[in-house]
VOTORKE-654568 format. One record per residue (C-alpha): residue number from 1; residue in one letter; chain; x, y, z. Coordinates in pm, whole numbers, plus 50000, padded with zeros to 5 digits. Layout:
<sites>
+-----+--------+--------+-------+-------+-------+
| num | residu | chaine |    xx |    yy |    zz |
+-----+--------+--------+-------+-------+-------+
| NUM |      A |      A |     X |     Y |     Z |
...
+-----+--------+--------+-------+-------+-------+
</sites>
This chain:
<sites>
+-----+--------+--------+-------+-------+-------+
| num | residu | chaine |    xx |    yy |    zz |
+-----+--------+--------+-------+-------+-------+
|   1 |      M |      A | 44645 | 94544 | 31150 |
|   2 |      K |      A | 44718 | 94814 | 31405 |
|   3 |      I |      A | 44636 | 95168 | 31305 |
|   4 |      T |      A | 44949 | 95301 | 31472 |
|   5 |      T |      A | 45176 | 95119 | 31228 |
|   6 |      D |      A | 45089 | 95362 | 30948 |
|   7 |      L |      A | 44811 | 95616 | 31003 |
|   8 |      R |      A | 44789 | 95705 | 30635 |
|   9 |      K |      A | 44745 | 95344 | 30526 |
|  10 |      Y |      A | 44508 | 95205 | 30788 |
|  11 |      S |      A | 44205 | 95403 | 30901 |
|  12 |      A |      A | 43995 | 95364 | 31216 |
|  13 |      P |      A | 43685 | 95221 | 31048 |
|  14 |      A |      A | 43844 | 94978 | 30805 |
|  15 |      R |      A | 43792 | 95069 | 30441 |
|  16 |      G |      A | 43529 | 94855 | 30282 |
|  17 |      S |      A | 43349 | 94792 | 30611 |
|  18 |      L |      A | 42987 | 94890 | 30668 |
|  19 |      A |      A | 43086 | 95176 | 30902 |
|  20 |      W |      A | 43325 | 95313 | 30637 |
|  21 |      K |      A | 43053 | 95302 | 30370 |
|  22 |      N |      A | 42810 | 95492 | 30595 |
|  23 |      I |      A | 43070 | 95760 | 30672 |
|  24 |      F |      A | 43157 | 95788 | 30302 |
|  25 |      K |      A | 42790 | 95829 | 30206 |
|  26 |      R |      A | 42753 | 96115 | 30453 |
|  27 |      R |      A | 43073 | 96279 | 30330 |
|  28 |      T |      A | 42969 | 96264 | 29967 |
|  29 |      A |      A | 42627 | 96406 | 30051 |
|  30 |      V |      A | 42788 | 96701 | 30230 |
|  31 |      E |      A | 43026 | 96758 | 29939 |
|  32 |      R |      A | 42734 | 96757 | 29694 |
|  33 |      V |      A | 42552 | 97021 | 29899 |
|  34 |      N |      A | 42867 | 97234 | 29924 |
|  35 |      A |      A | 42919 | 97216 | 29548 |
|  36 |      Y |      A | 42553 | 97308 | 29490 |
|  37 |      L |      A | 42578 | 97609 | 29722 |
|  38 |      K |      A | 42899 | 97725 | 29554 |
|  39 |      E |      A | 42752 | 97689 | 29207 |
|  40 |      F |      A | 42402 | 97831 | 29248 |
|  41 |      F |      A | 42430 | 98057 | 29554 |
|  42 |      Q |      A | 42765 | 98217 | 29472 |
|  43 |      L |      A | 42950 | 98102 | 29781 |
|  44 |      N |      A | 43267 | 98099 | 29572 |
|  45 |      N |      A | 43245 | 98475 | 29528 |
|  46 |      V |      A | 43189 | 98606 | 29881 |
|  47 |      R |      A | 43384 | 98930 | 29899 |
|  48 |      Y |      A | 43349 | 99086 | 30240 |
|  49 |      R |      A | 43627 | 99241 | 30440 |
|  50 |      T |      A | 43508 | 99103 | 30771 |
|  51 |      G |      A | 43433 | 98746 | 30860 |
|  52 |      K |      A | 43116 | 98859 | 31036 |
|  53 |      R |      A | 42945 | 98965 | 30715 |
|  54 |      A |      A | 43068 | 98655 | 30531 |
|  55 |      K |      A | 42927 | 98438 | 30811 |
|  56 |      I |      A | 42591 | 98618 | 30788 |
|  57 |      H |      A | 42593 | 98565 | 30410 |
|  58 |      F |      A | 42669 | 98195 | 30457 |
|  59 |      D |      A | 42398 | 98159 | 30722 |
|  60 |      M |      A | 42140 | 98326 | 30499 |
|  61 |      V |      A | 42233 | 98105 | 30203 |
|  62 |      T |      A | 42209 | 97787 | 30409 |
|  63 |      L |      A | 41876 | 97905 | 30555 |
|  64 |      V |      A | 41733 | 97963 | 30207 |
|  65 |      Y |      A | 41870 | 97629 | 30083 |
|  66 |      N |      A | 41726 | 97434 | 30378 |
|  67 |      A |      A | 41390 | 97609 | 30350 |
|  68 |      S |      A | 41366 | 97536 | 29978 |
|  69 |      K |      A | 41457 | 97171 | 30030 |
|  70 |      L |      A | 41202 | 97139 | 30309 |
|  71 |      A |      A | 40932 | 97294 | 30092 |
|  72 |      A |      A | 41020 | 97069 | 29799 |
|  73 |      D |      A | 41011 | 96759 | 30020 |
|  74 |      R |      A | 40672 | 96856 | 30162 |
|  75 |      I |      A | 40529 | 96920 | 29815 |
|  76 |      D |      A | 40661 | 96582 | 29697 |
|  77 |      A |      A | 40507 | 96408 | 30000 |
|  78 |      Q |      A | 40170 | 96573 | 29931 |
|  79 |      F |      A | 40190 | 96475 | 29564 |
|  80 |      I |      A | 40268 | 96113 | 29649 |
|  81 |      Q |      A | 39986 | 96107 | 29905 |
|  82 |      Q |      A | 39738 | 96243 | 29649 |
|  83 |      Q |      A | 39840 | 95984 | 29393 |
|  84 |      A |      A | 39801 | 95703 | 29645 |
|  85 |      A |      A | 39448 | 95816 | 29737 |
+-----+--------+--------+-------+-------+-------+
</sites>
């Protein structure tokens, strides 16, 4: 089926294909992170007049989130390595 017949009905990677499933997994992962940041880091309630300060707030929140996830992953890896030894 050609995509140009109806763009809303037929997508570029066909739904149900392996490429579609990979794209969908990435999208859901991003949405989960966004929901987490909104819930626990108050990204729903950013109240700055300028976009510059809001961008700095967002950058700081994502930096803290990424650092905490990196630390948690490293601690888990060390714990697994200690149990294996």
